[in-house]
C-alpha positions in Angstrom: -11.8 12.5 4.8 -12.4 16.3 4.7 -9.7 18.7 5.6 -9.9 19.8 9.2 -11.2 23.3 9.8 -8.8 25.9 11.1 -9.0 26.9 14.8 -9.5 30.6 15.8 -5.9 30.9 16.8 -4.8 29.4 13.5 -6.7 32.1 11.6 -5.1 34.8 13.5 -1.5 33.7 13.0 -1.9 31.5 9.9 1.1 29.3 10.9 -0.9 26.5 12.6 -3.4 26.4 9.7 -0.5 26.0 7.3 1.0 23.2 9.4 -2.4 21.5 9.4 -2.6 21.7 5.6 0.9 20.4 5.2 0.1 17.5 7.5 -3.1 16.7 5.7 -1.3 16.8 2.3 1.4 14.5 3.7 -1.3 12.2 5.0 -3.0 12.1 1.6 0.2 11.3 -0.2 0.9 8.4 2.2 -2.6 7.1 1.7 -2.3 7.3 -2.1 1.0 5.4 -2.0 -0.5 2.7 0.2 -3.5 2.4 -2.2 -1.2 2.0 -5.2 0.8 -0.7 -3.3 -2.5 -2.4 -2.4 -3.6 -2.6 -6.1 -0.1 -3.7 -7.2 -0.4 -6.6 -4.8 -3.9 -7.5 -5.9 -3.0 -7.3 -9.6 0.1 -9.5 -9.0 -2.1 -12.1 -7.1 -4.6 -12.2 -9.9 -1.9 -12.5 -12.6 -0.2 -15.3 -10.7 -3.6 -17.2 -10.5 -4.2 -16.7 -14.2 -0.7 -18.0 -15.0 -1.1 -21.0 -12.6 -4.4 -22.0 -14.3 -3.0 -21.5 -17.8 -5.4 -18.7 -18.7 -2.4 -16.6 -19.7 0.9 -17.8 -20.9 4.3 -16.7 -19.6 5.6 -17.2 -23.1 3.8 -14.0 -24.0 6.3 -11.0 -23.9 3.7 -8.6 -22.4 2.6 -11.1 -19.6 6.3 -11.8 -18.8 7.2 -8.1 -18.6 4.2 -7.3 -16.4 5.0 -10.2 -14.0 8.7 -9.3 -13.8 7.8 -5.7 -13.1 5.3 -6.6 -10.4 7.8 -9.1 -8.9 10.5 -6.4 -8.8 8.2 -4.0 -7.1 6.9 -6.4 -4.4 10.0 -8.6 -3.7 11.6 -6.1 -1.4 8.4 -6.1 0.7 7.8 -9.8 0.6 11.3 -11.1 1.3 11.6 -10.0 5.0 8.1 -11.5 5.6 9.0 -14.8 3.8 12.1 -15.1 6.1 9.9 -14.9 9.2 6.9 -17.0 8.1 7.1 -20.8 8.0 7.4 -22.5 4.6 4.0 -23.7 3.5 5.1 -25.1 0.2 3.3 -23.6 -2.8 1.1 -21.4 -0.6 2.6 -18.0 -0.1 0.8 -15.9 2.5 3.2 -12.9 2.4 0.9 -10.9 0.1 -1.9 -11.3 2.6 0.3 -10.2 5.5 1.3 -7.1 3.5 -2.3 -6.3 2.7 -3.2 -6.7 6.3 -0.3 -4.4 7.3 -1.5 -1.8 4.8 -5.0 -2.0 6.2 -3.7 -1.6 9.8 -1.5 1.3 8.8 -4.3 3.1 6.9 -7.1 2.5 9.5 -5.3 2.4 12.9 -1.9 4.1 12.7 -2.1 7.0 10.2 -5.2 8.8 11.5 -4.1 9.2 15.1 -0.5 9.9 14.0 -1.7 12.9 12.0 -4.5 13.9 14.5 -7.4 13.0 12.2 -9.2 10.8 14.7 
């Protein structure tokens, strides 16, 4: 998304243009953080599938370290969702709920919030 062009009044005073740039920078930081979280969740899901199908082994120190790190990053996000969702046994839908929430935040909430509609 391109940076919005300054209005005539913003060029005269400069204050509104600066506020627009700060808002755009904040918007971009939030989008980048949401993208990083998106990829952390995707990588964790792929790693868990690889472990479940014995493609990689949790006995490997590197694999164990990566999985523990990913779990520590995502557990605070997943736990409130897991408390609300029904128990489906081995099927955990909390990553899909978080991915859907990230998508809604990026596409439907952030642009109108920052005025980039």
